[in-house]
KEDRENDREN-63539 format. One record per residue: residue in three letters; x, y, z of N, C-alpha, C in turn. Coordinates in pm, 1 decimal. Layout:
<sites>
r; n_xx; n_yy; n_zz; ca_xx; ca_yy; ca_zz; c_xx; c_yy; c_zz
ALA; X; Y; Z; X; Y; Z; X; Y; Z
...
</sites>
This chain:
<sites>
r; n_xx; n_yy; n_zz; ca_xx; ca_yy; ca_zz; c_xx; c_yy; c_zz
MET; -7913.3; -718.3; -1282.0; -7776.3; -759.8; -1255.2; -7772.5; -863.7; -1144.5
GLY; -7679.4; -957.1; -1152.0; -7670.0; -1063.4; -1054.9; -7606.4; -1020.1; -924.6
LYS; -7609.0; -1112.9; -831.0; -7560.5; -1084.2; -696.8; -7414.4; -1046.4; -694.6
ASN; -7333.9; -1107.2; -780.6; -7189.8; -1083.4; -778.4; -7145.0; -984.7; -885.4
GLN; -7237.5; -903.3; -933.9; -7204.3; -804.7; -1034.0; -7205.4; -665.0; -975.8
ASP; -7150.4; -571.4; -1052.8; -7158.2; -431.3; -1014.6; -7301.6; -382.2; -1034.2
HIS; -7336.8; -274.5; -965.4; -7472.6; -220.6; -973.9; -7467.9; -68.4; -982.5
ILE; -7563.1; -11.3; -1055.6; -7573.2; 133.7; -1061.9; -7716.5; 177.3; -1033.2
ILE; -7726.9; 301.8; -989.8; -7855.7; 369.2; -983.5; -7828.1; 513.5; -1023.3
ALA; -7919.0; 572.7; -1100.5; -7885.4; 700.6; -1161.8; -8006.1; 790.4; -1181.5
ARG; -7977.9; 919.6; -1186.0; -8073.0; 1020.7; -1231.8; -8025.6; 1068.1; -1368.9
HIS; -8115.7; 1069.0; -1466.5; -8082.4; 1113.3; -1601.4; -8164.8; 1236.8; -1637.0
THR; -8102.0; 1333.3; -1701.5; -8170.1; 1457.5; -1737.2; -8132.3; 1501.5; -1878.4
LEU; -8233.2; 1538.2; -1954.1; -8213.0; 1605.4; -2083.2; -8271.6; 1744.8; -2071.8
GLU; -8192.0; 1846.2; -2107.8; -8242.7; 1983.7; -2109.5; -8205.9; 2049.3; -2241.6
VAL; -8305.8; 2105.6; -2308.2; -8286.1; 2182.3; -2430.6; -8316.7; 2327.9; -2399.5
ARG; -8215.9; 2414.1; -2412.5; -8237.0; 2556.9; -2389.5; -8256.7; 2627.3; -2524.0
LEU; -8346.4; 2722.3; -2523.2; -8389.7; 2786.2; -2646.9; -8343.2; 2931.6; -2653.0
LYS; -8308.6; 2975.4; -2771.8; -8273.2; 3115.3; -2791.5; -8399.6; 3196.8; -2817.7
ASN; -8403.1; 3315.9; -2762.3; -8509.8; 3411.4; -2792.3; -8649.3; 3357.1; -2763.2
ARG; -8656.2; 3261.9; -2669.5; -8786.6; 3205.3; -2630.9; -8866.8; 3164.3; -2755.0
SER; -8797.2; 3097.0; -2844.4; -8856.3; 3069.7; -2975.4; -8957.2; 2955.1; -2974.3
LEU; -8962.0; 2878.7; -2865.3; -9054.1; 2764.9; -2857.6; -9146.9; 2789.3; -2738.7
SER; -9252.2; 2865.2; -2760.2; -9332.3; 2917.0; -2649.4; -9433.1; 2814.7; -2599.2
PHE; -9383.9; 2718.6; -2522.9; -9472.5; 2616.3; -2468.0; -9582.9; 2677.5; -2382.6
MET; -9551.1; 2784.9; -2312.6; -9648.2; 2840.6; -2220.0; -9766.0; 2906.3; -2290.9
ASP; -9755.1; 2931.4; -2420.8; -9869.0; 2983.4; -2496.8; -9983.0; 2881.5; -2504.0
PHE; -9947.6; 2754.8; -2491.8; -10046.5; 2647.5; -2502.6; -10041.5; 2555.2; -2380.3
LYS; -10006.3; 2611.0; -2264.3; -9976.3; 2525.3; -2148.9; -10092.5; 2434.9; -2109.3
GLY; -10217.0; 2488.0; -2114.1; -10330.6; 2404.2; -2078.7; -10351.7; 2291.4; -2176.8
GLU; -10350.9; 2324.6; -2304.3; -10369.0; 2224.7; -2408.6; -10253.3; 2125.1; -2409.7
MET; -10131.6; 2177.3; -2391.1; -10012.6; 2092.2; -2388.9; -10018.7; 1996.4; -2270.2
GLY; -10056.0; 2049.1; -2154.0; -10064.0; 1965.7; -2035.2; -10163.1; 1852.4; -2050.9
ASP; -10281.3; 1882.8; -2101.0; -10383.1; 1779.2; -2121.7; -10336.5; 1674.0; -2222.2
PHE; -10268.7; 1719.2; -2325.2; -10221.9; 1627.9; -2429.9; -10118.5; 1530.6; -2374.2
VAL; -10022.0; 1583.1; -2297.1; -9915.9; 1498.3; -2241.0; -9972.3; 1402.1; -2138.0
LEU; -10061.3; 1449.3; -2051.6; -10121.8; 1360.9; -1951.4; -10190.6; 1242.3; -2017.5
LYS; -10258.8; 1269.2; -2126.5; -10328.7; 1162.1; -2197.5; -10230.1; 1065.9; -2262.3
LYS; -10125.5; 1119.6; -2324.6; -10027.8; 1035.4; -2394.8; -9946.7; 949.7; -2299.3
MET; -9916.3; 1003.4; -2181.1; -9831.5; 933.0; -2085.4; -9912.3; 856.5; -1980.8
ALA; -10042.2; 875.0; -1980.0; -10128.3; 812.4; -1877.5; -10084.5; 854.1; -1737.5
TRP; -10047.9; 981.2; -1723.3; -10009.4; 1037.6; -1594.2; -10123.4; 1120.5; -1538.8
ASN; -10107.1; 1165.3; -1412.9; -10215.4; 1242.5; -1351.9; -10166.6; 1361.0; -1269.7
GLN; -10041.5; 1401.6; -1286.6; -9986.1; 1511.5; -1208.1; -9942.7; 1624.6; -1300.7
LEU; -9998.1; 1742.5; -1280.7; -9960.9; 1859.5; -1360.5; -9945.3; 1979.3; -1267.8
LYS; -9836.8; 2053.0; -1286.0; -9811.4; 2168.4; -1200.6; -9759.8; 2283.5; -1285.6
VAL; -9821.5; 2398.5; -1272.1; -9776.2; 2519.6; -1339.9; -9721.4; 2615.3; -1234.6
THR; -9592.8; 2649.4; -1247.4; -9528.0; 2741.0; -1154.3; -9466.4; 2854.3; -1234.9
GLY; -9527.3; 2972.9; -1227.2; -9474.6; 3085.8; -1302.0; -9475.2; 3057.7; -1451.3
VAL; -9356.3; 3048.7; -1508.4; -9344.3; 3025.3; -1652.3; -9298.1; 2883.0; -1682.1
ARG; -9324.1; 2789.9; -1592.2; -9282.7; 2651.5; -1612.7; -9399.9; 2556.6; -1591.0
LEU; -9405.6; 2456.8; -1676.8; -9506.5; 2352.5; -1669.9; -9437.3; 2219.7; -1643.5
ASP; -9471.2; 2153.6; -1531.2; -9418.0; 2022.1; -1497.2; -9529.3; 1919.0; -1506.8
ILE; -9500.8; 1807.2; -1573.3; -9596.6; 1698.4; -1586.5; -9526.3; 1571.5; -1541.2
THR; -9584.3; 1500.3; -1443.2; -9513.9; 1388.1; -1381.9; -9604.9; 1266.6; -1367.0
ASN; -9538.5; 1152.7; -1340.7; -9613.1; 1033.6; -1304.4; -9646.3; 1038.1; -1155.0
GLU; -9709.0; 934.0; -1106.8; -9764.3; 936.5; -971.0; -9658.6; 949.5; -862.5
ASN; -9544.5; 881.4; -877.0; -9442.3; 887.3; -771.5; -9330.3; 985.5; -802.7
PHE; -9349.2; 1067.1; -903.5; -9254.6; 1172.9; -940.7; -9117.4; 1119.5; -981.6
SER; -9113.7; 996.6; -1031.2; -8986.4; 941.4; -1079.9; -8956.8; 984.0; -1223.4
GLU; -9057.8; 1036.8; -1292.0; -9039.9; 1085.1; -1429.2; -9107.8; 1220.3; -1442.1
ILE; -9034.8; 1318.5; -1493.1; -9087.3; 1453.9; -1505.6; -9057.6; 1506.9; -1645.4
LEU; -9160.9; 1552.8; -1713.7; -9144.0; 1631.8; -1835.3; -9162.7; 1777.5; -1796.7
PHE; -9071.9; 1864.6; -1842.4; -9085.3; 2006.1; -1807.5; -9076.1; 2092.8; -1933.3
PHE; -9154.6; 2200.8; -1931.7; -9161.6; 2293.2; -2044.0; -9168.1; 2434.7; -1988.9
SER; -9098.7; 2527.8; -2051.5; -9105.7; 2667.7; -2009.3; -9081.2; 2758.4; -2129.8
TRP; -9076.6; 2887.7; -2102.0; -9044.2; 2981.6; -2209.4; -8906.1; 2954.0; -2267.7
GLU; -8814.2; 2910.6; -2184.1; -8673.2; 2908.0; -2225.1; -8614.3; 2768.2; -2240.7
ASN; -8684.7; 2666.0; -2198.0; -8627.2; 2531.9; -2209.6; -8737.1; 2425.4; -2205.2
PHE; -8697.2; 2304.2; -2235.4; -8783.4; 2188.6; -2213.3; -8693.8; 2066.5; -2197.2
GLY; -8752.3; 1958.6; -2143.6; -8671.3; 1839.1; -2125.6; -8740.6; 1735.1; -2040.3
ILE; -8659.9; 1643.9; -1990.3; -8710.7; 1532.4; -1911.1; -8608.1; 1495.7; -1804.3
GLN; -8658.7; 1454.0; -1689.2; -8572.6; 1401.2; -1583.0; -8634.9; 1274.1; -1529.9
ILE; -8554.6; 1168.9; -1519.0; -8604.8; 1043.0; -1464.7; -8513.0; 996.8; -1352.2
GLU; -8573.8; 937.9; -1250.6; -8503.6; 903.5; -1126.9; -8486.7; 752.7; -1111.2
ALA; -8386.1; 717.6; -1028.8; -8365.3; 580.7; -979.6; -8361.5; 477.3; -1092.1
GLN; -8277.4; 504.8; -1192.7; -8264.2; 415.9; -1307.8; -8144.8; 321.1; -1291.0
GLU; -8161.5; 198.0; -1335.8; -8054.9; 98.8; -1322.2; -7969.1; 86.4; -1447.3
ASP; -8006.0; 158.6; -1552.6; -7927.9; 157.9; -1676.0; -7965.3; 281.9; -1757.0
PHE; -7929.6; 283.0; -1885.8; -7958.1; 397.2; -1972.1; -8075.7; 370.6; -2067.0
ASP; -8126.2; 249.1; -2068.5; -8229.7; 212.7; -2165.6; -8358.3; 292.0; -2143.9
GLY; -8399.2; 306.3; -2019.0; -8520.2; 381.7; -1990.2; -8509.6; 527.1; -2031.1
PHE; -8389.8; 583.5; -2017.4; -8365.0; 721.6; -2057.5; -8386.1; 737.2; -2208.1
LYS; -8332.1; 644.2; -2284.5; -8349.0; 649.1; -2430.4; -8496.1; 637.1; -2468.6
THR; -8567.2; 546.5; -2402.0; -8708.9; 526.2; -2431.8; -8789.8; 651.8; -2403.9
LYS; -8763.4; 717.7; -2291.5; -8839.9; 836.9; -2254.3; -8807.3; 955.3; -2345.0
ILE; -8684.3; 964.6; -2390.1; -8650.1; 1072.2; -2484.2; -8724.6; 1051.8; -2615.9
LYS; -8729.8; 930.0; -2662.2; -8806.2; 901.4; -2784.0; -8953.3; 937.3; -2765.1
LYS; -9006.0; 907.7; -2646.4; -9146.2; 938.7; -2617.5; -9169.1; 1089.1; -2613.9
LEU; -9076.7; 1163.0; -2554.6; -9087.8; 1308.6; -2549.1; -9099.3; 1368.3; -2688.6
PHE; -9012.2; 1326.6; -2778.8; -9013.8; 1384.1; -2913.3; -9131.4; 1331.4; -2995.7
GLU; -9177.6; 1212.1; -2964.9; -9299.6; 1161.9; -3028.0; -9417.9; 1251.8; -2991.7
ILE; -9425.4; 1290.3; -2864.0; -9532.3; 1378.2; -2817.4; -9524.3; 1514.2; -2885.8
LEU; -9404.8; 1571.1; -2892.4; -9389.5; 1702.1; -2954.9; -9428.3; 1698.3; -3102.1
ASN; -9391.4; 1591.6; -3169.8; -9428.6; 1578.1; -3310.9; -9579.3; 1566.4; -3328.1
GLU; -9643.6; 1488.9; -3242.2; -9787.4; 1467.4; -3254.1; -9867.2; 1591.4; -3213.2
PHE; -9811.3; 1670.3; -3123.3; -9879.1; 1792.8; -3080.2; -9885.5; 1896.2; -3193.1
LYS; -9785.6; 1895.8; -3279.9; -9785.2; 1967.8; -3407.9; -9788.1; 2119.5; -3396.7
LYS; -9757.5; 2175.1; -3283.0; -9761.4; 2321.1; -3271.2; -9623.9; 2385.2; -3264.4
TYR; -9518.7; 2303.8; -3266.0; -9386.3; 2359.3; -3246.1; -9287.7; 2311.2; -3351.8
GLN; -9196.3; 2400.1; -3384.3; -9079.6; 2365.0; -3463.2; -8959.2; 2418.3; -3387.2
CYS; -8857.0; 2334.4; -3372.5; -8739.4; 2377.0; -3297.1; -8647.7; 2460.5; -3384.9
VAL; -8616.6; 2578.3; -3339.1; -8518.9; 2663.0; -3408.1; -8430.0; 2729.1; -3303.0
ASP; -8310.0; 2766.0; -3344.9; -8220.0; 2842.5; -3258.9; -8200.8; 2779.4; -3121.1
ILE; -8136.5; 2665.3; -3118.4; -8108.0; 2596.2; -2992.9; -7985.3; 2658.6; -2927.4
ALA; -8002.8; 2709.7; -2806.1; -7892.8; 2773.9; -2734.9; -7799.1; 2671.7; -2670.5
ARG; -7857.3; 2561.1; -2621.6; -7776.0; 2460.1; -2553.3; -7852.7; 2328.8; -2548.5
LEU; -7783.9; 2222.3; -2579.0; -7837.2; 2087.5; -2560.6; -7750.0; 2018.0; -2457.8
GLY; -7809.8; 1984.2; -2343.8; -7734.1; 1920.0; -2237.3; -7795.5; 1787.8; -2196.4
THR; -7712.4; 1687.5; -2180.9; -7756.1; 1555.2; -2136.9; -7670.2; 1518.7; -2015.8
LYS; -7735.6; 1490.2; -1904.3; -7662.8; 1471.5; -1778.5; -7705.5; 1343.8; -1709.0
SER; -7607.9; 1272.9; -1654.6; -7634.7; 1154.0; -1574.2; -7559.6; 1164.9; -1442.4
SER; -7633.7; 1153.7; -1332.5; -7574.5; 1148.3; -1198.7; -7583.3; 1003.1; -1153.1
ILE; -7468.1; 938.7; -1142.5; -7462.9; 792.8; -1128.4; -7397.7; 753.5; -995.7
TYR; -7457.7; 656.8; -930.3; -7396.7; 594.0; -813.1; -7364.4; 450.5; -852.2
TYR; -7237.3; 418.5; -853.3; -7190.2; 291.0; -908.2; -7126.1; 208.7; -796.9
HIS; -7187.7; 96.8; -765.0; -7133.1; 7.3; -662.7; -7039.6; -93.1; -728.6
LYS; -6915.1; -93.6; -684.3; -6813.8; -187.0; -734.4; -6816.8; -312.5; -648.4
ASN; -6862.2; -422.5; -706.7; -6878.5; -545.0; -630.5; -6746.6; -590.3; -566.9
GLY; -6753.7; -626.1; -440.0; -6637.8; -680.8; -370.4; -6538.3; -578.2; -321.4
MET; -6570.3; -448.0; -334.9; -6475.4; -345.3; -292.9; -6531.6; -268.8; -173.4
SER; -6451.3; -257.0; -69.3; -6493.0; -184.6; 50.5; -6482.0; -34.4; 26.7
PHE; -6543.2; 40.5; 116.2; -6535.2; 186.2; 105.3; -6392.0; 234.3; 127.1
ASP; -6320.8; 170.1; 218.4; -6179.7; 205.6; 238.6; -6098.4; 178.6; 112.1
GLY; -6132.8; 70.0; 42.3; -6065.3; 39.6; -82.9; -6091.2; 144.9; -188.8
LEU; -6216.0; 191.8; -197.5; -6249.6; 298.3; -290.8; -6171.7; 425.2; -260.7
LYS; -6165.6; 462.7; -134.4; -6094.1; 584.7; -96.2; -5945.8; 574.0; -129.1
GLU; -5890.6; 455.3; -113.9; -5748.5; 434.6; -144.6; -5721.9; 456.7; -293.3
ILE; -5812.1; 408.1; -377.4; -5795.8; 426.8; -521.8; -5804.8; 574.0; -558.1
TYR; -5900.0; 645.1; -500.3; -5912.8; 787.9; -530.4; -5791.9; 867.7; -482.3
LYS; -5731.1; 824.3; -372.6; -5606.2; 889.1; -330.2; -5500.9; 875.9; -438.8
ASN; -5490.3; 757.1; -496.4; -5390.9; 733.6; -600.9; -5424.7; 805.5; -731.8
ILE; -5555.4; 826.5; -756.6; -5595.3; 903.5; -874.3; -5558.1; 1050.6; -856.4
MET; -5578.4; 1102.7; -737.0; -5558.4; 1245.6; -712.8; -5411.9; 1284.2; -696.1
PHE; -5330.7; 1192.2; -644.0; -5191.9; 1226.2; -615.6; -5097.9; 1124.6; -677.8
LYS; -4994.9; 1174.0; -742.6; -4901.2; 1087.4; -813.2; -4828.4; 994.0; -718.3
ASP; -4787.5; 1045.3; -603.5; -4715.8; 962.6; -505.6; -4769.3; 993.8; -367.1
VAL; -4868.6; 917.9; -325.0; -4935.5; 943.0; -197.6; -4838.7; 929.6; -80.8
ASN; -4752.8; 828.3; -84.4; -4660.8; 804.2; 28.2; -4566.3; 921.7; 50.0
VAL; -4514.5; 977.3; -58.4; -4424.7; 1092.4; -46.9; -4499.2; 1213.0; 9.0
LEU; -4621.7; 1235.2; -39.9; -4702.5; 1346.7; 9.1; -4727.7; 1333.7; 159.0
GLU; -4768.4; 1214.0; 201.2; -4797.8; 1193.6; 343.0; -4672.4; 1208.9; 428.7
LYS; -4560.5; 1160.9; 376.8; -4434.1; 1173.1; 451.2; -4393.8; 1318.4; 465.1
ASN; -4402.9; 1393.8; 355.5; -4362.1; 1534.0; 358.7; -4451.1; 1618.4; 448.6
MET; -4580.5; 1581.4; 453.2; -4673.8; 1659.2; 535.0; -4686.8; 1605.8; 676.4
GLY; -4633.3; 1485.4; 700.1; -4639.1; 1428.0; 832.9; -4779.5; 1391.7; 876.7
ALA; -4861.6; 1349.3; 781.6; -5000.4; 1314.9; 812.5; -5052.1; 1215.8; 709.2
LYS; -5149.9; 1135.3; 749.1; -5209.3; 1035.6; 661.7; -5338.4; 1090.0; 599.0
ILE; -5358.5; 1065.5; 472.2; -5484.3; 1099.9; 406.2; -5588.0; 995.8; 445.6
THR; -5695.7; 1039.4; 506.8; -5800.4; 946.6; 552.1; -5923.2; 947.1; 461.0
ASP; -5936.9; 1050.4; 381.1; -6050.9; 1058.2; 290.2; -6016.1; 1157.5; 179.8
THR; -6091.3; 1151.6; 69.5; -6071.4; 1245.7; -40.2; -6205.1; 1308.5; -76.0
GLY; -6198.3; 1425.1; -136.3; -6319.8; 1492.7; -177.6; -6357.9; 1457.0; -319.3
ILE; -6433.7; 1544.5; -379.1; -6481.2; 1524.8; -514.7; -6382.5; 1584.7; -614.5
ILE; -6353.5; 1509.3; -720.6; -6270.0; 1557.7; -828.5; -6361.0; 1617.6; -935.4
ALA; -6332.2; 1740.6; -977.6; -6410.5; 1807.1; -1082.2; -6321.2; 1829.6; -1203.8
VAL; -6369.1; 1790.0; -1321.0; -6288.3; 1794.7; -1443.6; -6372.2; 1850.5; -1558.8
ASP; -6311.6; 1938.0; -1638.6; -6371.0; 1983.0; -1764.9; -6293.2; 1919.2; -1878.7
MET; -6365.4; 1865.7; -1978.6; -6301.0; 1798.9; -2090.9; -6369.1; 1839.8; -2220.7
LYS; -6307.4; 1802.8; -2332.1; -6368.1; 1824.4; -2463.6; -6337.7; 1703.1; -2549.8
SER; -6440.9; 1655.1; -2620.9; -6425.8; 1540.5; -2709.5; -6501.8; 1570.3; -2837.1
ASP; -6430.5; 1572.5; -2949.1; -6490.6; 1613.3; -3076.5; -6550.0; 1752.6; -3057.2
ASP; -6679.8; 1767.8; -3082.7; -6741.3; 1899.6; -3065.6; -6827.0; 1907.5; -2940.0
GLU; -6810.9; 1809.9; -2849.0; -6889.4; 1807.5; -2726.2; -6805.7; 1853.5; -2607.1
ASN; -6868.9; 1932.2; -2520.1; -6807.1; 1971.5; -2393.5; -6851.0; 1873.6; -2285.6
ILE; -6760.7; 1844.5; -2193.6; -6788.3; 1747.6; -2087.6; -6748.2; 1807.6; -1953.2
ASN; -6839.9; 1809.4; -1860.3; -6808.6; 1837.2; -1720.3; -6836.5; 1710.6; -1641.5
PHE; -6738.7; 1663.1; -1565.7; -6770.7; 1549.7; -1479.0; -6706.5; 1565.3; -1343.1
THR; -6775.8; 1513.5; -1244.4; -6724.1; 1509.2; -1108.1; -6734.1; 1366.1; -1058.7
THR; -6641.5; 1328.6; -973.2; -6640.8; 1190.8; -923.2; -6572.1; 1183.6; -788.3
GLY; -6608.0; 1082.0; -712.7; -6546.5; 1060.0; -583.5; -6614.1; 943.5; -512.5
PRO; -6551.6; 893.7; -405.7; -6613.2; 785.2; -328.8; -6722.4; 839.8; -237.7
MET; -6834.1; 769.2; -230.0; -6942.9; 813.5; -142.6; -7012.7; 693.1; -81.4
GLU; -7062.1; 713.3; 40.3; -7149.5; 615.0; 101.8; -7294.3; 648.1; 65.8
LYS; -7379.8; 548.7; 75.5; -7517.6; 562.0; 29.8; -7589.6; 680.2; 95.5
GLU; -7581.7; 690.9; 224.4; -7654.0; 797.6; 293.5; -7605.7; 934.8; 249.3
GLU; -7476.3; 947.2; 223.6; -7420.6; 1075.6; 181.3; -7471.5; 1115.9; 43.7
ILE; -7473.2; 1021.1; -50.1; -7514.9; 1057.3; -185.3; -7665.1; 1084.9; -191.4
ILE; -7744.9; 1014.2; -111.1; -7888.4; 1042.4; -108.1; -7914.4; 1180.5; -48.2
THR; -7842.7; 1212.9; 58.3; -7862.2; 1340.6; 127.3; -7810.5; 1459.0; 46.1
LYS; -7692.4; 1444.2; -12.5; -7627.9; 1557.8; -77.3; -7658.9; 1569.7; -226.7
ILE; -7681.1; 1457.4; -293.8; -7695.0; 1460.1; -439.6; -7838.4; 1433.2; -483.4
PHE; -7889.0; 1315.5; -453.8; -8020.2; 1277.1; -505.5; -8135.7; 1344.5; -431.2
GLN; -8124.2; 1353.3; -299.8; -8226.5; 1418.4; -217.3; -8366.4; 1368.4; -254.7
ASN; -8379.2; 1237.2; -260.7; -8504.6; 1176.6; -306.4; -8516.9; 1037.2; -245.5
LYS; -8630.8; 1007.2; -185.5; -8651.2; 878.9; -119.2; -8658.3; 761.2; -215.4
LEU; -8671.3; 790.0; -345.2; -8674.9; 682.1; -444.1; -8544.9; 601.5; -445.1
TYR; -8439.4; 660.0; -390.7; -8309.4; 592.8; -391.0; -8284.4; 512.1; -264.0
ASP; -8374.7; 520.4; -168.2; -8355.4; 451.2; -40.5; -8345.8; 300.1; -58.1
GLY; -8412.9; 246.3; -159.2; -8414.3; 102.1; -178.3; -8288.0; 43.3; -237.1
PHE; -8195.5; 128.5; -281.2; -8068.2; 77.7; -334.5; -7992.4; 12.9; -219.1
GLN; -7964.8; -115.9; -229.3; -7919.2; -192.3; -113.2; -7768.9; -189.8; -90.1
TYR; -7694.9; -120.8; -176.1; -7548.9; -124.0; -164.6; -7499.5; 3.2; -97.1
GLY; -7419.6; -14.5; 7.9; -7389.5; 94.5; 99.7; -7279.6; 189.0; 60.0
ASN; -7200.4; 155.0; -40.7; -7093.6; 245.7; -81.0; -7069.5; 232.8; -230.9
GLY; -7007.2; 335.7; -288.3; -6982.6; 328.4; -431.2; -6912.6; 450.7; -486.5
ILE; -6907.0; 455.5; -618.2; -6844.4; 563.3; -692.7; -6952.7; 661.4; -736.8
TYR; -6935.0; 786.8; -701.1; -7023.0; 890.5; -754.5; -6960.6; 941.2; -884.0
PHE; -7039.4; 938.2; -991.9; -6991.0; 982.0; -1122.9; -7100.6; 1065.6; -1187.3
ASP; -7077.2; 1196.1; -1193.9; -7175.2; 1288.3; -1250.1; -7116.0; 1347.4; -1378.2
ILE; -7185.3; 1328.3; -1490.0; -7132.6; 1374.6; -1618.4; -7238.3; 1453.5; -1694.2
ASP; -7198.4; 1570.2; -1740.4; -7285.2; 1658.7; -1817.8; -7219.3; 1679.1; -1954.2
VAL; -7285.6; 1633.3; -2059.0; -7236.5; 1647.7; -2196.1; -7322.3; 1753.5; -2265.0
PHE; -7258.9; 1855.8; -2319.7; -7338.9; 1963.4; -2375.4; -7269.6; 2031.0; -2493.1
LYS; -7351.4; 2097.5; -2572.5; -7302.6; 2178.8; -2682.7; -7389.4; 2303.2; -2691.2
LYS; -7325.7; 2417.7; -2717.2; -7397.2; 2544.1; -2724.7; -7412.3; 2589.4; -2869.6
ASP; -7513.1; 2674.8; -2888.6; -7534.9; 2741.9; -3017.8; -7539.3; 2642.9; -3133.3
LEU; -7634.9; 2553.9; -3128.6; -7649.0; 2453.5; -3233.6; -7718.5; 2507.8; -3357.6
GLY; -7782.5; 2622.4; -3345.5; -7854.5; 2677.1; -3459.4; -7991.0; 2612.6; -3474.9
ALA; -8046.5; 2620.2; -3595.6; -8181.4; 2568.8; -3621.7; -8176.6; 2418.0; -3642.5
LEU; -8256.6; 2345.3; -3563.7; -8266.1; 2199.8; -3575.1; -8411.7; 2158.4; -3580.3
THR; -8440.9; 2056.5; -3656.6; -8574.0; 1996.6; -3652.1; -8585.0; 1911.6; -3525.8
LEU; -8706.4; 1874.7; -3489.8; -8726.3; 1788.8; -3373.2; -8653.7; 1655.7; -3390.0
LYS; -8654.9; 1600.5; -3510.4; -8588.0; 1472.5; -3534.3; -8437.6; 1485.9; -3518.7
GLU; -8380.5; 1593.7; -3568.9; -8236.9; 1615.6; -3552.4; -8201.2; 1630.7; -3405.3
LEU; -8286.2; 1699.5; -3332.9; -8262.4; 1718.8; -3190.0; -8271.5; 1586.4; -3114.9
GLU; -8370.7; 1506.5; -3147.4; -8384.8; 1374.0; -3085.3; -8261.6; 1288.1; -3112.3
ASN; -8214.8; 1286.8; -3235.0; -8097.7; 1205.7; -3269.7; -7974.2; 1250.9; -3192.6
ARG; -7958.6; 1381.0; -3176.6; -7844.3; 1431.5; -3099.9; -7853.6; 1391.2; -2953.2
ALA; -7973.6; 1397.7; -2898.2; -7992.6; 1360.7; -2757.7; -7961.5; 1212.9; -2735.7
LEU; -8008.5; 1127.6; -2825.5; -7981.8; 984.0; -2813.6; -7833.3; 954.5; -2831.7
LYS; -7769.8; 1026.9; -2922.0; -7625.8; 1009.3; -2941.8; -7549.3; 1049.4; -2816.6
ASN; -7596.7; 1153.5; -2748.4; -7530.8; 1196.7; -2625.7; -7536.6; 1089.6; -2517.1
ILE; -7646.8; 1015.2; -2511.5; -7656.2; 908.1; -2412.5; -7551.4; 800.5; -2440.5
GLU; -7537.0; 762.8; -2565.7; -7433.1; 665.9; -2602.8; -7294.8; 720.5; -2568.5
PHE; -7277.2; 849.6; -2587.2; -7152.5; 917.2; -2554.9; -7123.2; 906.0; -2404.9
ILE; -7225.4; 930.1; -2323.2; -7209.7; 920.4; -2177.7; -7177.2; 777.5; -2136.8
GLU; -7245.8; 680.5; -2194.9; -7218.2; 540.2; -2163.9; -7071.3; 506.8; -2193.3
ALA; -7021.2; 554.8; -2306.2; -6882.7; 526.6; -2344.9; -6784.8; 593.1; -2248.9
LYS; -6815.0; 716.4; -2207.0; -6724.7; 787.6; -2115.6; -6725.0; 723.3; -1977.2
LEU; -6841.7; 675.7; -1932.2; -6846.5; 603.7; -1805.2; -6764.6; 476.1; -1812.9
ALA; -6779.2; 401.5; -1922.1; -6702.1; 277.8; -1939.7; -6552.6; 307.2; -1941.7
GLY; -6514.8; 417.6; -2006.4; -6373.2; 454.7; -2011.0; -6318.9; 488.3; -1873.8
PHE; -6398.0; 560.5; -1794.2; -6352.9; 594.2; -1659.1; -6340.4; 469.7; -1573.3
LEU; -6439.5; 381.1; -1581.1; -6435.0; 259.7; -1499.5; -6318.5; 169.7; -1538.8
SER; -6283.1; 168.1; -1668.0; -6167.1; 93.1; -1711.7; -6038.9; 151.6; -1651.8
TYR; -6030.6; 284.1; -1653.0; -5916.1; 351.6; -1589.7; -5913.3; 323.5; -1440.2
PHE; -6029.7; 331.0; -1376.3; -6040.9; 307.1; -1232.7; -5991.1; 166.6; -1197.6
SER; -6030.5; 67.6; -1276.0; -5987.4; -70.0; -1253.3; -5836.6; -83.5; -1269.7
GLY; -5782.1; -8.3; -1366.0; -5636.3; -10.9; -1385.5; -5560.1; 44.2; -1268.9
VAL; -5611.9; 153.6; -1211.2; -5548.5; 210.9; -1092.1; -5555.0; 112.3; -976.2
ASN; -5668.1; 42.2; -965.0; -5688.3; -54.5; -857.2; -5587.0; -168.5; -863.7
LYS; -5540.6; -205.6; -983.4; -5448.8; -317.9; -999.2; -5302.3; -282.0; -977.6
LYS; -5274.4; -150.6; -973.0; -5134.1; -109.4; -957.8; -5084.2; -135.3; -816.5
</sites>
């Protein structure tokens, strides 16, 4: 993105939860670990209890497998393209490993925790917009209470679209706050923009029943497109509030 454009940095996560521990990755954890390390050209493997984590050198990408779930988490992303690529790679690995068939999916969740810098907007400007989002008439509220709103917290919303459930939270944050409270990872220190919009969205569906790996992959990729559309919709609304 150019100097005068908006910028994002994000953590993306895909988690597939399994019913009845039907996909027993831990039965083959050693073989599975060696296979993934070779396919991804990574060198970090950690087994903790009933969970297997396989990561790259700087821990910006993690594949995880356990008795009850599997998925991927990637850090410090500037868009959604890398997330789509890694999901395709995950399912390519599972297909090539040839020891698993997905059945009885309890939950498919796709989550993006996004820090969005709005070019040309100060932190005070962001807080002013969120005040107007949260309260229909800020001036009347402040007059009635005899006090000025100086900051706002996080807005938490549950939504439903088609057959997908959506949880999202949003609010204005400064860089140090979001790194300390949300990301808790030094990989985000290099993001050069000091304030922005925190937008965390979790799209999920429960009790999907029996799915093949390909069906599951297609649903996961569709969820990413879904998240992109919902983020665009929120930012369009946000811009509209800013112009009022």
